[in-house]
Rosetta silent file (secondary structure, phi, psi, omega in degrees, C-alpha in Angstrom):
SEQUENCE: MDVIVCVKRVPDTETRIRIGEGGTSIDPAGVKFIISPYDEFAIEAALRTKEGAGAGEVTLISFGDASAQETLRAGLAMGADRGVLLAGEAGMDGLATAKALAAELEGADAPLVLFGVKAADDDQQQVGTMVATLLGRPCATGVSSFQMGDGKVTCQREVEGGLEVLEVDLPAVLTITKGEFEPRYASLKGIMAAKKKPLEQKDAATEAGRISVTKLTYPPERAAGKIVGEGADAVPELVRLLREEAHAL
SCORE:     score description
SCORE:     0.000 S_00000001
   1 L     0.000  110.135  173.351   -0.012    0.013   -0.008 S_00000001
   2 L   -86.674  135.361  179.481    1.576    3.250   -1.125 S_00000001
   3 E  -128.999  142.467  174.728    0.554    6.358    0.791 S_00000001
   4 E  -115.618  134.973  177.944    1.553    9.962    0.245 S_00000001
   5 E  -125.879  126.983 -178.158    1.573   12.530    3.080 S_00000001
   6 E   -99.116  121.137 -176.805    1.755   16.238    2.509 S_00000001
   7 L  -118.482  157.397  179.698    3.586   18.023    5.350 S_00000001
   8 L  -129.292  144.630 -179.418    4.329   21.605    6.316 S_00000001
   9 E   -96.343  125.290  178.284    7.353   23.158    8.231 S_00000001
  10 E  -134.810  165.488  174.281    5.973   25.441   10.993 S_00000001
  11 E   -72.397  143.170  177.793    7.332   27.077   14.038 S_00000001
  12 L   -49.063  134.391  178.593    7.475   25.036   17.211 S_00000001
  13 L   -58.929  -22.700 -177.947    4.278   25.496   18.999 S_00000001
  14 L   -99.472    8.060 -175.829    6.133   26.373   22.226 S_00000001
  15 L   -78.348  142.441  168.480    8.356   28.906   20.504 S_00000001
  16 L   -72.363  114.710 -175.217    8.216   32.623   21.484 S_00000001
  17 L   -92.942  137.418 -178.798    7.279   34.339   18.281 S_00000001
  18 L  -123.648  137.405  178.680    8.583   37.896   17.546 S_00000001
  19 E   -81.045  140.761 -173.639    7.360   39.979   14.564 S_00000001
  20 L   -82.155 -177.219  172.246    9.997   40.784   12.038 S_00000001
  21 L   -60.507  135.275 -177.269   11.019   43.940   10.281 S_00000001
  22 L   101.542  -27.207 -179.622    8.180   45.272    8.084 S_00000001
  23 L    74.253   12.101 -176.214    5.497   43.840   10.355 S_00000001
  24 L  -115.031   -3.414  178.806    4.298   41.281    7.810 S_00000001
  25 L  -152.277  168.983  170.903    6.173   38.139    8.910 S_00000001
  26 E   -79.251  158.953  178.767    7.859   36.641   11.935 S_00000001
  27 L   -85.273  111.137  174.394   11.475   37.079   12.895 S_00000001
  28 L   -66.745  -15.338 -174.047   12.974   33.454   12.265 S_00000001
  29 L   -55.010  126.904  179.389   16.053   34.273   14.296 S_00000001
  30 L    66.415   15.859  177.296   16.144   31.634   17.179 S_00000001
  31 L   -97.088  129.567  178.651   12.936   29.992   16.108 S_00000001
  32 L   -94.954  137.557 -178.674   12.882   26.230   16.006 S_00000001
  33 E  -113.859  151.007 -167.732   10.864   24.785   13.239 S_00000001
  34 E  -147.870  172.616  169.358    9.148   21.316   13.302 S_00000001
  35 E   -73.251  135.246 -178.052    6.633   19.317   11.280 S_00000001
  36 L   -54.894  128.542 -168.630    3.109   20.621   11.921 S_00000001
  37 H   -55.519  -33.705  174.251    1.827   18.458   14.706 S_00000001
  38 H   -67.962  -28.307  177.642   -1.343   17.377   12.810 S_00000001
  39 H   -72.283  -26.277  175.053    0.896   16.325    9.856 S_00000001
  40 H   -66.468  -38.830  174.752    2.723   13.990   12.390 S_00000001
  41 H   -60.836  -37.897  178.285   -0.619   12.291   12.974 S_00000001
  42 H   -69.752  -42.496  176.898   -0.985   11.847    9.180 S_00000001
  43 H   -62.893  -44.020  174.896    2.535   10.317    8.977 S_00000001
  44 H   -53.964  -49.619  176.738    1.766    7.935   11.791 S_00000001
  45 H   -56.276  -43.208 -176.032   -1.385    6.939    9.994 S_00000001
  46 H   -69.033  -36.222 -178.054    0.505    6.321    6.705 S_00000001
  47 H   -74.359  -38.056  175.570    3.162    4.072    8.470 S_00000001
  48 H   -65.152  -34.827  176.689    0.556    1.982   10.197 S_00000001
  49 H   -58.822  -55.373  179.590   -1.344    1.613    6.825 S_00000001
  50 H   -53.675  -51.564 -178.891    1.965    0.422    5.171 S_00000001
  51 H   -62.456  -38.290  175.659    2.725   -1.914    8.116 S_00000001
  52 H   -61.872  -36.067  179.833   -0.779   -3.384    8.059 S_00000001
  53 H   -85.411  -10.274  176.573   -0.493   -4.111    4.519 S_00000001
  54 L    81.530   -6.881  175.561    2.893   -5.703    4.765 S_00000001
  55 L  -167.911  167.592  177.317    4.442   -3.774    1.928 S_00000001
  56 L   133.277 -168.778 -176.946    4.280   -0.411    0.150 S_00000001
  57 L  -143.785  135.532  170.266    5.918    2.976    0.381 S_00000001
  58 E  -103.840  122.605 -178.394    5.257    6.190    2.308 S_00000001
  59 E  -113.445  137.349 -178.390    6.247    9.376    0.474 S_00000001
  60 E  -112.114  133.083 -179.731    6.332   12.708    2.170 S_00000001
  61 E  -124.251  129.902  176.642    5.772   15.866    0.007 S_00000001
  62 E  -134.000  147.020 -171.914    6.320   19.519    1.146 S_00000001
  63 E  -114.477  118.808  175.950    5.976   22.811   -0.678 S_00000001
  64 E   170.333 -159.921 -178.583    8.417   25.523    0.446 S_00000001
  65 L   -93.292 -175.534 -173.044   12.012   26.683    0.313 S_00000001
  66 L   -57.322  -31.234  179.765   15.131   24.694    1.016 S_00000001
  67 L   -61.598  -19.438  175.867   14.809   24.824    4.768 S_00000001
  68 H   -67.233  -16.508  173.955   11.859   22.381    4.433 S_00000001
  69 H   -52.464  -41.554 -176.789   14.422   19.704    3.722 S_00000001
  70 H   -63.993  -38.714  178.922   15.042   19.440    7.555 S_00000001
  71 H   -69.391  -27.389  175.905   11.339   18.937    8.025 S_00000001
  72 H   -73.288  -42.710  177.971   11.230   16.068    5.453 S_00000001
  73 H   -60.469  -39.269  178.436   14.232   14.537    7.035 S_00000001
  74 H   -63.049  -33.364  179.209   12.464   14.493   10.415 S_00000001
  75 H   -73.443  -34.762  178.999    9.469   12.609    8.757 S_00000001
  76 H   -68.415  -29.508 -179.684   11.908   10.181    7.135 S_00000001
  77 H   -70.772  -24.415  178.410   13.428    9.497   10.574 S_00000001
  78 H   -78.133  -14.243  178.915    9.939    8.417   11.835 S_00000001
  79 L   133.185   -2.578  175.334    9.951    5.840    9.162 S_00000001
  80 L   -66.087  159.802 -165.546    8.824    7.279    5.871 S_00000001
  81 L  -100.406  -29.608  178.017   10.670    5.881    2.834 S_00000001
  82 E  -161.873  159.505 -176.033   11.403    9.081    0.652 S_00000001
  83 E  -126.454  151.418  171.345   10.751   12.728    0.499 S_00000001
  84 E  -129.429  120.651  173.137    9.972   15.259   -2.227 S_00000001
  85 E  -100.101  124.289  170.056   10.444   19.049   -1.822 S_00000001
  86 E   -93.713  104.223 -170.020    8.625   21.168   -4.178 S_00000001
  87 E   -74.501  125.929  174.933   10.685   24.318   -4.171 S_00000001
  88 L   173.027  174.416 -169.553    8.802   27.603   -4.194 S_00000001
  89 L   -94.168  108.483 -178.164    7.640   30.410   -2.173 S_00000001
  90 L   -84.991  129.116 -179.690    4.711   29.296    0.162 S_00000001
  91 L  -120.599 -159.957 -177.868    2.366   32.037    1.205 S_00000001
  92 L   -85.882  -13.007 -176.719   -0.956   32.437    2.908 S_00000001
  93 L   -76.421   93.947 -176.403   -2.926   31.660   -0.163 S_00000001
  94 H   -53.189  -38.916 -178.850   -4.133   28.010    0.445 S_00000001
  95 H   -63.820  -41.876 -179.622   -5.398   27.593   -3.109 S_00000001
  96 H   -62.810  -36.707  176.950   -1.886   28.399   -4.620 S_00000001
  97 H   -64.733  -46.565 -178.970   -0.445   25.809   -2.219 S_00000001
  98 H   -58.362  -39.171 -173.471   -3.132   23.340   -3.217 S_00000001
  99 H   -72.105  -42.022  179.017   -2.512   23.878   -6.921 S_00000001
 100 H   -59.518  -45.657 -177.377    1.352   23.291   -6.486 S_00000001
 101 H   -65.473  -45.277 -176.457    0.622   20.056   -4.598 S_00000001
 102 H   -63.341  -31.776  174.890   -2.003   18.860   -6.951 S_00000001
 103 H   -63.019  -35.227  176.862    0.243   19.377   -9.943 S_00000001
 104 H   -77.409  -39.349 -176.635    2.698   16.911   -8.327 S_00000001
 105 H   -78.267  -18.583 -172.458    0.107   14.433   -7.218 S_00000001
 106 L   -49.119  -40.984 -176.526   -1.736   14.345  -10.593 S_00000001
 107 L   -95.292   -1.866 -178.557    0.512   11.566  -11.925 S_00000001
 108 L   -77.894  138.960 -179.130    0.908    9.654   -8.596 S_00000001
 109 L   -99.298    9.979  173.893   -0.766    6.266   -8.455 S_00000001
 110 L   -66.385  129.564  179.611   -0.859    6.124   -4.560 S_00000001
 111 L   -74.576   -8.215  179.184   -4.456    5.317   -3.635 S_00000001
 112 E  -136.135  119.554  177.131   -4.243    7.348   -0.465 S_00000001
 113 E  -116.966  137.614 -168.080   -3.000   10.915    0.173 S_00000001
 114 E  -116.248  139.698  170.291   -3.034   12.083    3.741 S_00000001
 115 E  -132.986  158.504  160.479   -2.828   15.736    5.167 S_00000001
 116 E   -66.870  153.363 -176.598   -3.055   16.984    8.754 S_00000001
 117 L   -62.227  -27.671 -178.471   -6.484   18.473    9.362 S_00000001
 118 L  -165.694  160.277  175.970   -4.849   21.930    9.521 S_00000001
 119 L   -89.092  141.452 -176.972   -1.420   23.622    9.845 S_00000001
 120 L   -64.381  -17.311 -173.123   -0.257   24.797   13.245 S_00000001
 121 L  -103.214  -41.265 -174.356    0.669   28.334   12.052 S_00000001
 122 L  -100.120  -24.095  170.861   -2.019   29.564    9.709 S_00000001
 123 L    65.524   30.439 -173.393   -4.867   27.308   11.061 S_00000001
 124 L   -84.079  -34.534  175.700   -6.651   27.455    7.783 S_00000001
 125 L    63.797   44.943  178.622   -7.897   23.823    7.401 S_00000001
 126 L  -137.656  -19.102 -177.032   -8.399   24.071    3.645 S_00000001
 127 H   -63.487  -33.988  179.455   -5.448   22.807    1.603 S_00000001
 128 H   -68.116  -41.701  179.343   -6.357   19.124    1.877 S_00000001
 129 H   -68.034  -36.581 -176.508   -9.951   19.561    0.686 S_00000001
 130 H   -65.533  -46.741  177.207   -8.777   21.936   -2.153 S_00000001
 131 H   -54.127  -50.126  178.428   -6.265   19.270   -3.344 S_00000001
 132 H   -52.603  -43.046 -179.643   -8.956   16.643   -3.289 S_00000001
 133 H   -70.526  -43.355 -178.801  -11.221   18.839   -5.446 S_00000001
 134 H   -64.682  -33.248 -174.678   -8.456   19.698   -7.950 S_00000001
 135 H   -89.508   -7.732 -179.326   -7.669   15.960   -8.318 S_00000001
 136 L    71.949   31.339 -175.037  -11.353   15.031   -8.527 S_00000001
 137 L  -101.935  144.609  167.279  -10.915   12.583   -5.533 S_00000001
 138 L   -59.571  146.567 -175.490  -13.392   12.025   -2.601 S_00000001
 139 E  -138.139  135.914  172.232  -12.196   13.594    0.631 S_00000001
 140 E  -119.899  133.484 -176.791  -13.026   12.854    4.255 S_00000001
 141 E  -109.955  154.206  176.981  -11.939   15.507    6.821 S_00000001
 142 E    62.005   39.183 -173.994  -11.120   15.506   10.522 S_00000001
 143 E   -78.651  125.925  176.760  -10.508   11.765   10.389 S_00000001
 144 L   -97.582  -25.191  171.269   -9.481   10.269   13.872 S_00000001
 145 E  -161.937  164.528 -173.899   -9.050    6.792   12.641 S_00000001
 146 E  -159.405  155.959  179.470   -9.693    4.694    9.426 S_00000001
 147 E  -126.601  130.485  178.194   -9.643    1.081    8.081 S_00000001
 148 E   -85.625  140.403 -179.958   -8.684    0.039    4.552 S_00000001
 149 L  -134.378 -164.815 -177.438  -10.994   -2.346    2.788 S_00000001
 150 L   -69.905   97.905  172.317  -11.592   -3.680   -0.802 S_00000001
 151 L    69.136   13.425 -176.802  -11.178   -0.520   -2.836 S_00000001
 152 E  -136.118  166.087  168.181  -12.649    1.556   -0.002 S_00000001
 153 E  -138.292  128.321 -177.382  -11.581    3.230    3.254 S_00000001
 154 E   -96.585  119.375 -178.488  -13.842    3.430    6.311 S_00000001
 155 E  -113.215  150.051 -179.190  -13.269    6.491    8.309 S_00000001
 156 E  -117.697  133.754  173.761  -14.313    7.457   11.886 S_00000001
 157 E  -125.724  131.496  177.286  -14.826   11.151   12.883 S_00000001
 158 E   -80.099  118.615  178.963  -15.429   12.228   16.462 S_00000001
 159 E  -121.767  179.624 -171.427  -18.474   14.380   16.718 S_00000001
 160 L   -67.869  112.547 -179.193  -20.311   15.856   19.755 S_00000001
 161 L    83.668    8.803 -177.671  -21.778   12.884   21.723 S_00000001
 162 E  -179.673 -164.335  178.204  -20.700   10.181   19.350 S_00000001
 163 E  -132.338  137.371  179.476  -18.691    8.884   16.368 S_00000001
 164 E  -103.205  138.176  177.998  -19.520    9.413   12.747 S_00000001
 165 E  -121.204  127.500  174.252  -18.609    6.614   10.276 S_00000001
 166 E  -135.801  154.077 -178.885  -18.279    7.196    6.469 S_00000001
 167 E  -114.714  127.415 -174.865  -17.079    5.110    3.663 S_00000001
 168 E  -123.442  132.845  177.720  -14.954    6.640    0.903 S_00000001
 169 E   -75.949  140.193  177.462  -13.970    5.012   -2.475 S_00000001
 170 L   -82.222  147.535   -0.658  -10.278    4.885   -3.278 S_00000001
 171 L   -75.653  152.972 -165.817   -8.252    6.719   -4.477 S_00000001
 172 E  -148.206  162.003  176.776   -8.993    9.316   -1.712 S_00000001
 173 E  -122.480  127.347  171.410   -7.757   12.229    0.302 S_00000001
 174 E  -122.118  143.599  174.866   -8.079   12.221    4.078 S_00000001
 175 E  -110.681  122.822 -166.314   -7.270   14.964    6.518 S_00000001
 176 E   -97.871  132.581  174.883   -6.139   13.428    9.857 S_00000001
 177 L  -108.981  174.787 -175.858   -6.853   14.882   13.337 S_00000001
 178 L   -71.424  137.390 -171.853   -5.734   13.795   16.774 S_00000001
 179 L  -174.756 -132.834 -177.044   -7.153   10.301   17.531 S_00000001
 180 L   -78.114  -14.070 -177.887   -5.595    6.893   17.584 S_00000001
 181 L   -84.633   63.948  177.442   -2.525    7.921   15.561 S_00000001
 182 L   -68.741  116.301 -173.566   -0.223    9.116   18.279 S_00000001
 183 L   -59.287  140.244  177.546    3.051    9.726   16.431 S_00000001
 184 L   -79.543  159.829  176.425    6.052    7.522   17.257 S_00000001
 185 L   -84.597  145.983  174.566    9.397    8.958   18.330 S_00000001
 186 L   -82.061  127.833 -177.867   12.188    8.719   15.815 S_00000001
 187 L   -76.243  165.811  173.575   14.749    6.263   17.060 S_00000001
 188 H   -61.217  -45.144  176.633   18.558    6.908   16.762 S_00000001
 189 H   -59.460  -40.672  175.748   18.602    4.195   14.051 S_00000001
 190 H   -65.311  -39.266 -178.456   15.785    6.003   12.211 S_00000001
 191 H   -67.926  -40.176  174.879   17.541    9.390   12.436 S_00000001
 192 H   -63.942  -44.016 -179.817   20.678    7.821   11.011 S_00000001
 193 H   -60.832  -41.525 -174.533   18.837    5.927    8.267 S_00000001
 194 H   -55.943  -26.530 -177.567   17.088    9.118    7.337 S_00000001
 195 L   -70.387  -24.666 -177.268   20.267   10.797    6.103 S_00000001
 196 L   -97.071   -4.490 -172.296   20.515    8.094    3.412 S_00000001
 197 L   -82.077  147.059 -178.218   16.862    7.914    2.325 S_00000001
 198 L   -61.788  131.643  179.505   16.138    9.613   -1.110 S_00000001
 199 E  -136.964  105.775 -178.353   15.017   13.252   -0.856 S_00000001
 200 E   -93.187  135.794 -178.787   14.245   14.815   -4.238 S_00000001
 201 E  -117.852  130.921  177.316   13.958   18.551   -4.849 S_00000001
 202 E  -143.820  156.027  179.518   12.153   19.950   -7.908 S_00000001
 203 E   -65.621  135.047  177.828   10.668   23.313   -8.914 S_00000001
 204 L   -85.683  152.058 -179.011    7.075   23.567   -7.941 S_00000001
 205 L   -83.438   97.693 -176.347    4.371   24.381  -10.555 S_00000001
 206 L  -117.561  163.303  167.850    3.317   27.693   -8.796 S_00000001
 207 L  -137.923  163.225 -174.291    1.260   30.700   -9.533 S_00000001
 208 L   -61.773  129.335  175.344    1.026   34.058   -7.831 S_00000001
 209 L   -70.633  153.516  178.074   -0.981   33.857   -4.553 S_00000001
 210 L  -101.680   -2.128 -179.761   -4.095   36.248   -4.294 S_00000001
 211 L  -121.821  132.009 -174.842   -3.724   36.469   -0.482 S_00000001
 212 L  -137.687  154.326  170.229   -1.065   38.330    1.323 S_00000001
 213 L   -80.358  127.463  175.700   -0.339   39.466    4.929 S_00000001
 214 L   -93.757  -30.442 -172.053   -0.685   43.180    5.448 S_00000001
 215 L  -165.653  129.732  175.130    0.077   43.526    9.072 S_00000001
 216 L  -116.728  138.733  179.553    0.898   41.289   12.089 S_00000001
 217 L  -130.594  156.741  175.421    0.286   42.698   15.647 S_00000001
 218 L   -87.363  155.381 -178.577    0.816   41.276   19.034 S_00000001
 219 L   -66.558  152.014  179.684   -2.217   40.495   21.161 S_00000001
 220 L   -60.293  146.816  172.037   -3.290   43.199   23.630 S_00000001
 221 L   -56.019  135.581 -175.217   -1.865   43.252   27.041 S_00000001
 222 L   -75.812  138.413 -178.633   -3.878   41.459   29.538 S_00000001
 223 L   -61.574  147.365  177.611   -5.532   43.640   32.152 S_00000001
 224 L   -66.360  144.648  174.671   -4.211   43.327   35.654 S_00000001
 225 L   -63.630  163.385 -177.403   -6.069   41.112   38.011 S_00000001
 226 L  -135.231  133.868  176.826   -8.312   42.556   40.795 S_00000001
 227 L  -105.569  120.064 -173.028   -8.659   41.019   44.248 S_00000001
 228 L   -93.296   -8.376  179.141  -12.105   41.867   45.653 S_00000001
 229 L   146.487 -167.829 -178.042  -11.648   40.391   49.130 S_00000001
 230 L  -135.887  153.714 -177.819  -11.443   36.919   50.869 S_00000001
 231 L    69.415 -164.876 -178.827  -14.043   34.462   51.932 S_00000001
 232 H   -74.320  -15.473 -179.544  -17.749   34.572   51.672 S_00000001
 233 H   -70.749  -23.469 -174.951  -17.898   38.307   52.418 S_00000001
 234 H   -91.168   -3.673  178.768  -16.294   38.996   48.995 S_00000001
 235 H   -60.066  -47.635  173.533  -19.029   36.974   47.013 S_00000001
 236 H   -60.260  -37.364  177.309  -21.464   39.854   46.499 S_00000001
 237 H   -67.190  -38.960  178.937  -18.875   42.162   45.271 S_00000001
 238 H   -68.129  -44.833 -179.263  -17.481   39.485   42.920 S_00000001
 239 H   -63.908  -34.534 -176.998  -20.950   38.694   41.504 S_00000001
 240 H   -66.321  -49.150  176.959  -21.508   42.573   41.016 S_00000001
 241 H   -58.774  -41.740  177.918  -18.231   42.827   39.034 S_00000001
 242 H   -66.654  -33.005  178.254  -19.007   39.842   36.947 S_00000001
 243 H   -86.628  -36.242 -170.894  -22.314   41.192   36.048 S_00000001
 244 H   -98.685  -29.185  179.614  -21.604   44.933   35.678 S_00000001
 245 L  -107.848  -50.385 -179.263  -17.937   45.054   34.472 S_00000001
 246 L   -79.832  -20.278 -176.539  -17.155   41.632   32.932 S_00000001
 247 L    49.336   48.129  179.525  -20.765   41.112   31.634 S_00000001
 248 L   -97.095  -16.446 -178.651  -20.089   37.449   32.356 S_00000001
 249 L  -121.323    0.000    0.000  -23.494   36.939   34.075 S_00000001
């Protein structure tokens, strides 16, 4: 079973972000970059699918500049077989990214293409579904687990109060969310092996994006806390403040 996983390089979610000069991008100095966490779920799902089938290949594809090679190597260290870097300038326009990926995937015969449900940096949750539409493939989003069948994949999605089950014909595109696919740690052996695994770089088929960032700003400073008293005697004043100032009641 061949599976393709599209991954993105994002700032570590625990990194302290600073706005760069010009106010339209972050300052990359001192920032650690990682595979987007939801993409790690997708990689784990691909590896388990290959292991369950007993044969196949897991290919990672990323769209971005040369620095994304580090991200691909991290995925190869988890156990993926090869990586492809589509070299180009990735921006905020999800459709432009989807078109670059779809152009590469058009000739691929892998029956399953996986994405993380969203990227940890822009939180757009749209590229996977756009790629599916461009390829003319069915798509299931927010999948927490799935099972492969005879020409089909049965997907589970967690919904409020229950579990939604849907069946999708192959070839298909799935976007994976947190569920049963807890990503494995890369072993030392895997890290060393990743250095020798094939990583191809090619120019992406890109077009100018129609969305751009005009300004980044820091969140407003949090207001100072207020102590209204201690014990039961403070409750009436607390209720008044919640009702009249915070408008929480």
